[in-house]
MARSE-23518 format. One line per field, with one value per residue: x, y, z of N, C-alpha, C, O in turn. Coordinates in Angstrom, 3 decimals. Example, Ala and Ser with C-alpha at 12.3 -4.5 7.8 and 13.67 -1.06 7.14 Angstrom:
2
nX c(13.190/12.850)
nY c(-5.690/-2.250)
nZ c(7.800/7.080)
caX c(12.300/13.670)
caY c(-4.500/-1.060)
caZ c(7.800/7.140)
cX c(13.200/12.900)
cY c(-3.300/0.030)
cZ c(7.800/7.870)
oX c(14.236/13.409)
oY c(-3.319/1.138)
oZ c(8.465/8.039)
***
This chain:
148
nX c(2.264/4.562/6.748/7.838/8.141/10.882/12.654/12.259/13.635/15.505/16.949/16.790/18.443/20.754/20.219/20.844/23.910/24.559/24.106/25.969/28.239/29.557/27.492/28.116/28.600/26.142/24.318/25.165/24.523/22.222/21.244/21.724/20.800/18.317/18.586/18.907/16.768/14.369/16.192/16.833/14.089/13.650/16.072/15.119/12.445/13.697/14.561/12.369/11.256/12.998/12.984/10.224/10.616/12.050/10.799/8.625/10.185/10.098/7.964/5.600/3.718/2.094/2.967/4.765/3.940/5.012/2.938/2.069/1.077/-0.029/2.824/3.341/4.396/3.012/2.849/1.410/0.386/-0.271/-2.367/-1.365/-3.608/-5.092/-6.762/-5.967/-5.214/-7.367/-8.238/-5.738/-5.131/-4.891/-2.542/-0.634/0.972/1.965/4.814/5.807/7.850/7.971/7.696/7.257/6.152/7.382/5.120/2.354/2.764/2.838/0.052/-1.335/-0.499/-1.493/-4.658/-4.787/-4.271/-6.448/-8.548/-8.104/-6.220/-3.490/-0.666/0.082/-2.763/-3.948/-3.693/-3.760/-6.882/-7.552/-6.126/-7.753/-10.110/-9.776/-9.829/-12.103/-15.078/-17.064/-20.417/-20.892/-22.710/-24.769/-23.982/-21.926/-19.096/-16.748/-15.320/-12.995/-11.562/-9.784/-10.183/-8.044)
nY c(-13.143/-11.545/-8.702/-7.038/-7.912/-9.251/-7.401/-6.080/-7.129/-7.593/-4.723/-4.775/-6.598/-5.068/-2.730/-3.619/-4.148/-1.554/-0.531/-1.557/0.097/2.993/6.580/7.914/6.294/4.705/6.186/6.292/3.703/3.597/5.553/3.908/1.739/2.853/3.960/1.162/-0.097/0.343/-1.072/-3.719/-4.948/-4.999/-6.649/-9.052/-9.519/-10.373/-12.716/-14.387/-14.208/-15.549/-18.052/-18.490/-19.469/-21.696/-23.441/-23.376/-24.765/-26.923/-28.096/-30.486/-29.602/-25.967/-22.597/-20.916/-18.035/-14.645/-12.398/-8.828/-7.406/-4.710/-3.495/-6.525/-9.682/-12.338/-15.800/-17.393/-20.262/-20.952/-22.590/-24.573/-23.849/-26.642/-27.194/-25.961/-23.488/-20.412/-20.879/-23.097/-25.354/-28.916/-28.642/-27.286/-24.259/-20.531/-18.863/-16.357/-13.340/-10.419/-7.073/-5.190/-1.993/-1.770/-0.290/-1.217/-4.018/-4.102/-3.946/-6.142/-8.258/-8.047/-7.779/-10.348/-11.692/-10.994/-12.101/-14.674/-16.100/-17.336/-14.978/-15.346/-16.396/-14.513/-12.823/-14.054/-14.443/-11.498/-10.822/-12.214/-11.145/-8.608/-9.256/-10.167/-10.121/-7.056/-5.883/-2.880/-0.517/2.751/5.557/5.656/6.126/8.250/11.099/13.331/16.377/17.888/20.953/23.012)
nZ c(17.501/19.898/19.561/21.782/24.665/23.949/22.829/25.381/27.532/26.190/26.540/29.626/30.341/29.117/30.742/33.787/33.123/33.123/36.055/37.257/36.477/36.509/37.069/34.943/32.784/33.157/32.296/29.897/28.399/29.424/26.870/24.720/24.775/23.871/21.736/20.462/20.216/18.125/15.643/16.906/16.591/14.119/13.306/14.696/13.753/11.059/12.009/12.747/10.331/8.644/9.901/9.315/6.219/6.301/8.059/6.027/3.519/4.614/4.588/2.941/1.265/0.621/2.624/4.830/6.380/7.034/8.447/9.552/12.067/13.312/14.809/15.129/14.377/12.859/12.517/9.799/8.653/4.581/2.889/-0.115/-2.984/-4.567/-6.854/-10.288/-11.682/-13.017/-16.083/-16.711/-18.432/-18.494/-16.630/-17.380/-18.141/-18.910/-18.273/-16.612/-16.293/-14.678/-13.780/-11.304/-9.741/-6.009/-4.396/-5.870/-5.743/-2.975/-2.635/-4.411/-3.085/-0.934/-1.147/-2.577/0.205/1.394/0.002/0.353/-1.179/-3.146/-4.417/-6.901/-8.084/-7.663/-9.629/-11.675/-11.808/-11.588/-14.340/-15.877/-15.272/-16.633/-19.155/-19.911/-22.495/-22.626/-22.524/-24.787/-24.326/-26.212/-25.964/-23.678/-24.641/-24.549/-26.714/-27.836/-27.162/-24.437/-22.283/-19.861)
caX c(3.851/4.944/8.501/8.145/8.609/11.580/12.962/12.080/14.187/17.157/16.698/16.657/19.699/21.216/20.056/21.499/25.275/24.505/24.312/27.590/28.946/29.043/26.567/27.836/28.297/24.844/23.506/25.154/23.962/20.102/20.903/22.510/19.457/16.669/18.696/19.080/14.972/14.107/17.252/16.200/12.899/14.591/16.407/13.747/11.735/14.111/14.956/11.233/11.017/13.809/12.512/9.782/11.291/12.823/9.457/8.160/11.117/10.014/6.210/5.446/2.520/1.656/3.713/4.285/4.158/5.142/2.554/2.909/-0.641/1.064/4.668/3.984/4.717/1.945/2.993/0.515/0.011/-1.680/-2.287/-1.182/-4.481/-4.903/-6.548/-5.061/-6.034/-8.427/-7.273/-4.658/-5.280/-3.798/-1.592/0.161/1.196/3.082/5.828/6.089/8.863/6.872/8.448/6.330/6.659/6.935/3.644/1.685/2.911/2.199/-1.300/-1.820/-0.506/-2.851/-6.199/-4.849/-4.732/-8.146/-9.448/-7.361/-5.306/-2.190/-0.721/-0.412/-4.113/-5.113/-3.132/-4.446/-8.292/-7.792/-6.579/-8.837/-11.521/-9.546/-9.914/-13.316/-15.787/-18.077/-21.118/-20.665/-24.126/-24.852/-23.389/-21.061/-18.470/-16.908/-14.349/-12.421/-10.499/-10.816/-9.218/-8.532)
caY c(-13.012/-9.790/-8.872/-6.230/-8.869/-9.443/-5.707/-5.665/-8.123/-7.013/-3.244/-4.951/-7.236/-3.822/-1.853/-4.378/-3.705/-0.067/-0.189/-1.931/1.143/4.948/7.096/8.020/4.920/4.003/7.256/6.084/2.430/3.910/5.891/2.772/0.622/3.409/3.459/0.272/-0.705/-0.402/-2.201/-5.021/-4.986/-5.095/-8.627/-10.076/-9.667/-10.853/-14.040/-14.783/-14.460/-16.497/-19.367/-18.791/-20.040/-22.750/-24.116/-23.659/-25.630/-28.735/-28.599/-30.637/-28.331/-24.730/-22.243/-20.206/-16.358/-13.477/-11.387/-8.313/-7.075/-3.415/-4.134/-7.503/-10.570/-13.888/-16.812/-17.993/-21.060/-20.739/-23.872/-24.123/-24.331/-27.831/-26.967/-25.159/-21.697/-20.458/-21.055/-23.587/-26.836/-30.213/-28.913/-26.642/-23.013/-20.148/-18.475/-14.433/-12.254/-8.894/-6.368/-4.205/-1.044/-2.030/0.036/-2.067/-5.400/-5.017/-4.049/-6.867/-8.971/-6.983/-7.852/-11.890/-12.253/-10.572/-12.914/-16.143/-16.764/-16.632/-13.943/-15.834/-17.304/-13.530/-12.071/-14.645/-13.855/-10.078/-10.572/-13.125/-10.525/-7.998/-9.192/-10.321/-9.053/-6.246/-5.367/-2.015/-0.095/3.607/6.600/4.829/6.434/9.959/10.816/14.482/17.081/18.841/22.137/22.817)
caZ c(18.150/20.596/19.992/22.219/25.701/23.628/22.991/26.324/28.205/25.804/27.401/31.385/30.377/29.203/32.226/34.534/32.901/33.260/37.792/37.674/36.111/37.119/36.540/33.282/32.387/33.312/31.059/28.107/28.374/28.688/25.746/23.692/25.123/23.691/19.938/20.141/20.398/16.109/15.267/17.732/16.647/12.761/13.249/15.140/12.571/9.994/12.155/12.155/8.805/7.926/10.696/8.084/5.447/7.489/7.663/3.998/2.744/5.108/4.432/1.687/0.693/1.356/2.852/6.109/6.281/7.936/8.539/10.369/13.124/13.492/14.575/15.889/13.020/12.959/11.501/9.060/7.326/3.755/2.108/-1.814/-3.936/-5.504/-7.989/-10.842/-11.680/-14.184/-17.762/-17.299/-18.697/-18.420/-16.141/-18.852/-17.668/-19.147/-17.394/-17.264/-15.436/-14.392/-12.664/-11.004/-8.307/-4.583/-3.633/-6.164/-5.471/-1.647/-2.776/-4.579/-1.698/1.062/-2.030/-2.299/1.514/1.948/-0.267/0.737/-2.550/-3.762/-5.115/-8.292/-8.335/-7.772/-10.778/-12.804/-11.883/-12.087/-15.528/-16.633/-15.653/-17.454/-20.686/-20.711/-23.156/-22.116/-23.675/-25.056/-24.929/-26.705/-24.766/-22.491/-24.441/-24.907/-27.474/-27.984/-26.200/-22.862/-21.571/-18.643)
cX c(4.164/6.567/8.575/8.850/10.413/13.095/13.404/12.974/15.808/17.545/17.009/18.342/20.579/21.752/21.223/23.480/25.526/25.049/25.285/28.435/28.622/27.885/26.699/27.744/26.856/23.703/23.864/24.968/22.509/19.694/21.078/21.613/17.988/17.225/18.902/17.693/14.791/14.620/16.987/15.188/13.154/14.696/15.869/12.703/12.073/14.391/13.736/10.430/12.094/13.222/11.319/9.598/11.428/11.591/9.012/8.817/11.123/8.961/6.062/4.407/2.533/2.778/3.349/4.931/4.167/4.117/2.542/0.591/-0.276/2.320/4.817/3.794/3.640/2.747/1.589/0.852/-0.566/-1.051/-2.382/-2.751/-4.708/-5.364/-6.035/-5.805/-6.468/-7.681/-6.086/-5.309/-4.639/-2.806/-0.131/0.295/1.817/3.583/5.823/6.774/8.163/7.228/7.111/6.867/6.341/5.899/2.294/1.690/2.885/0.550/-2.180/-1.628/-1.248/-4.293/-6.111/-4.819/-6.162/-8.822/-8.777/-6.965/-4.062/-2.028/-0.524/-1.788/-4.503/-4.689/-3.784/-5.950/-8.402/-7.154/-7.341/-10.661/-11.236/-9.833/-11.234/-13.963/-16.570/-19.113/-20.798/-22.049/-23.912/-24.725/-22.793/-19.600/-18.242/-15.185/-14.141/-11.366/-11.308/-9.459/-9.138/-7.645)
cY c(-12.041/-10.236/-8.101/-7.142/-8.815/-8.677/-5.562/-5.922/-7.855/-5.604/-3.780/-5.488/-5.865/-2.582/-2.342/-4.417/-2.483/-0.206/-1.004/-0.960/2.331/5.799/7.630/7.110/4.430/5.389/7.105/4.602/2.580/4.421/5.292/2.281/1.406/3.354/2.095/-0.690/-0.758/-1.255/-3.350/-5.531/-5.921/-6.806/-8.904/-10.461/-10.607/-12.387/-14.638/-15.265/-15.831/-17.867/-20.141/-20.043/-21.451/-23.925/-24.373/-24.255/-26.894/-29.009/-28.876/-30.046/-26.973/-23.703/-21.730/-18.603/-15.647/-12.623/-10.084/-7.685/-5.827/-3.910/-5.459/-8.471/-11.602/-14.321/-17.179/-18.683/-21.029/-22.092/-23.243/-24.805/-25.858/-27.605/-25.866/-23.821/-20.931/-20.480/-22.226/-24.931/-27.586/-29.694/-27.749/-25.079/-22.202/-19.616/-16.978/-13.883/-10.963/-8.528/-5.285/-2.958/-1.727/-1.863/-1.120/-3.661/-5.343/-4.784/-5.139/-7.928/-8.774/-8.078/-9.774/-12.600/-11.923/-11.643/-15.050/-16.658/-16.125/-15.998/-14.042/-16.173/-15.913/-12.515/-12.270/-14.171/-12.385/-9.807/-11.415/-11.620/-9.147/-7.932/-10.317/-9.479/-7.891/-6.082/-3.700/-1.396/1.745/4.436/6.685/5.553/8.074/9.859/12.894/14.829/17.663/19.655/22.400/24.456)
cZ c(18.625/20.443/20.675/23.679/25.387/23.468/24.345/27.310/27.772/26.634/29.185/31.345/30.393/30.303/33.655/34.417/33.646/35.074/37.844/37.433/37.173/36.774/35.178/32.291/31.716/32.566/29.401/27.918/28.046/27.263/24.309/23.397/23.696/22.045/20.091/19.470/18.464/15.531/15.835/17.241/14.843/12.562/14.150/14.257/11.306/10.189/12.424/10.685/7.747/8.527/10.035/7.530/5.473/7.038/6.122/3.916/3.138/5.240/2.902/0.339/1.420/2.099/4.340/5.832/7.434/7.970/9.622/11.088/13.501/13.652/15.105/15.024/13.693/11.978/11.118/8.180/6.184/3.239/0.952/-2.521/-4.392/-6.534/-9.124/-11.301/-12.916/-15.508/-17.822/-17.443/-19.298/-17.689/-16.494/-18.147/-18.911/-18.191/-17.603/-16.536/-15.276/-13.560/-11.996/-9.517/-6.843/-4.216/-4.183/-5.685/-3.831/-1.883/-3.112/-3.741/-0.612/0.417/-2.217/-0.902/1.642/1.158/-0.390/-0.373/-2.678/-4.100/-6.385/-9.091/-8.533/-9.245/-11.814/-13.385/-12.360/-13.722/-16.131/-16.588/-16.442/-18.881/-21.294/-21.234/-22.419/-23.010/-23.847/-25.661/-25.575/-25.675/-23.581/-23.170/-25.149/-25.986/-27.380/-26.897/-25.204/-22.928/-20.763/-18.612)
oX c(4.147/7.274/9.780/10.074/11.194/14.213/14.503/13.206/16.842/18.541/17.506/19.252/21.089/22.769/22.061/24.211/26.375/26.230/25.485/29.475/27.867/27.292/25.767/27.061/26.502/22.480/23.354/25.505/21.804/18.686/20.792/21.248/17.166/16.522/19.479/17.649/15.054/14.025/16.881/15.164/12.886/14.010/16.839/12.221/11.290/14.478/13.937/9.613/11.946/12.978/11.107/8.994/10.913/11.497/9.096/8.252/11.712/8.642/6.241/4.403/2.901/3.829/2.295/5.965/3.588/4.459/3.086/-0.535/-0.136/2.885/5.912/2.659/3.467/3.228/0.692/1.419/-1.776/0.098/-2.927/-2.978/-3.533/-4.582/-5.678/-6.962/-5.678/-6.551/-5.480/-5.957/-3.950/-1.773/0.955/-0.698/2.190/3.003/5.836/6.080/7.747/7.285/6.164/7.699/5.223/5.311/1.508/0.702/2.906/-0.196/-3.287/-2.614/-1.466/-4.863/-7.114/-5.198/-6.957/-9.788/-9.050/-7.375/-3.656/-3.067/-0.822/-1.930/-5.327/-5.412/-4.270/-6.295/-9.132/-7.533/-7.558/-11.616/-12.199/-10.021/-11.389/-13.866/-16.541/-18.873/-20.380/-22.495/-22.757/-25.233/-22.992/-18.741/-18.972/-14.309/-15.029/-10.668/-12.502/-8.322/-10.207/-7.608)
oY c(-11.162/-11.183/-7.852/-7.060/-8.455/-9.078/-5.105/-4.982/-7.861/-5.615/-2.920/-5.019/-5.499/-1.946/-1.671/-4.651/-2.306/-0.006/-1.212/-0.976/2.509/5.299/7.800/7.091/4.033/5.316/7.459/4.311/2.140/4.170/5.770/2.142/0.823/2.838/1.976/-1.580/-1.720/-2.151/-4.233/-6.757/-7.087/-7.702/-9.185/-11.584/-11.324/-13.209/-15.850/-16.072/-16.552/-18.774/-21.352/-21.072/-22.230/-24.798/-25.345/-25.216/-27.829/-30.007/-28.112/-30.078/-26.841/-24.344/-21.899/-18.200/-15.856/-11.685/-10.376/-7.688/-6.007/-4.634/-5.836/-8.287/-11.648/-13.745/-17.270/-18.329/-21.074/-22.528/-22.180/-26.015/-26.036/-27.727/-24.792/-23.450/-20.938/-20.038/-22.340/-25.468/-27.378/-30.288/-27.584/-24.875/-22.855/-19.732/-16.479/-13.813/-10.609/-9.156/-4.829/-3.140/-2.158/-2.803/-1.699/-4.307/-6.437/-5.523/-5.342/-8.649/-9.409/-8.908/-10.466/-13.760/-12.774/-12.143/-16.086/-17.791/-14.982/-15.543/-13.110/-16.220/-15.735/-11.636/-11.494/-13.775/-12.036/-8.818/-11.071/-11.360/-8.526/-6.952/-10.937/-8.290/-8.121/-6.113/-3.221/-1.534/2.127/4.202/7.486/5.646/8.786/8.995/13.619/14.152/17.889/19.389/22.233/25.118)
oZ c(17.763/20.788/20.662/23.791/26.268/23.792/24.658/28.070/28.440/27.358/29.912/32.029/31.452/30.580/34.257/35.380/34.520/35.360/39.041/38.091/38.128/35.818/34.391/31.267/30.606/32.445/28.337/26.850/27.138/26.601/23.211/22.229/22.988/21.176/19.011/18.620/17.742/14.932/14.984/17.355/14.554/12.070/14.853/14.109/10.683/9.277/12.349/10.241/6.761/7.732/9.968/7.832/4.671/6.175/5.371/4.440/2.595/5.886/1.953/-0.891/2.587/2.109/4.953/5.301/8.499/7.250/10.687/10.591/14.711/12.832/15.522/14.584/14.910/11.002/11.956/7.146/6.404/3.170/0.656/-2.559/-4.710/-7.476/-8.639/-11.101/-13.861/-15.720/-18.888/-16.544/-20.297/-18.000/-15.940/-17.449/-19.886/-17.112/-18.728/-15.521/-16.379/-12.502/-12.637/-8.628/-6.563/-3.680/-3.433/-5.338/-3.267/-1.242/-2.613/-3.585/0.420/1.125/-2.042/-0.737/2.041/1.735/-0.996/-0.624/-2.466/-4.578/-7.131/-10.313/-9.430/-9.715/-12.637/-14.499/-13.288/-14.349/-17.293/-17.320/-16.891/-19.601/-22.346/-20.930/-21.210/-24.217/-22.793/-26.800/-25.387/-24.579/-22.668/-22.293/-25.838/-25.998/-26.932/-26.142/-25.004/-23.318/-20.176/-17.574)
***
């Protein structure tokens, strides 16, 4: 979905209002229209996000996500995995609240999207890989002090 046609239409509407006035008023409307560009894009993106949330609430399974391709949003249906996450037996799971820096959260969301899994599944898999026993061979460990 491209937002640009909607922003352009809004600017054309403002330009039509400007042509009805004098030169000074036309210049004011032109400047206002230019300043309004980024705000209009943001508000339209918020509207698309709200629509995705409303659709998600109505779906029996899965969710609708808004993904940005450049500056244009795309609505994407993401089907929820029917199988339990690795390590979850009998449908029982532990719940953890976790606070992350925004940059790390964005990186996790990108990695999960690339792999086509939910953020939760991606984190569970990453944690599972992190606690796997790794063989330790001789000469692989360093100890001591360093000076710079």
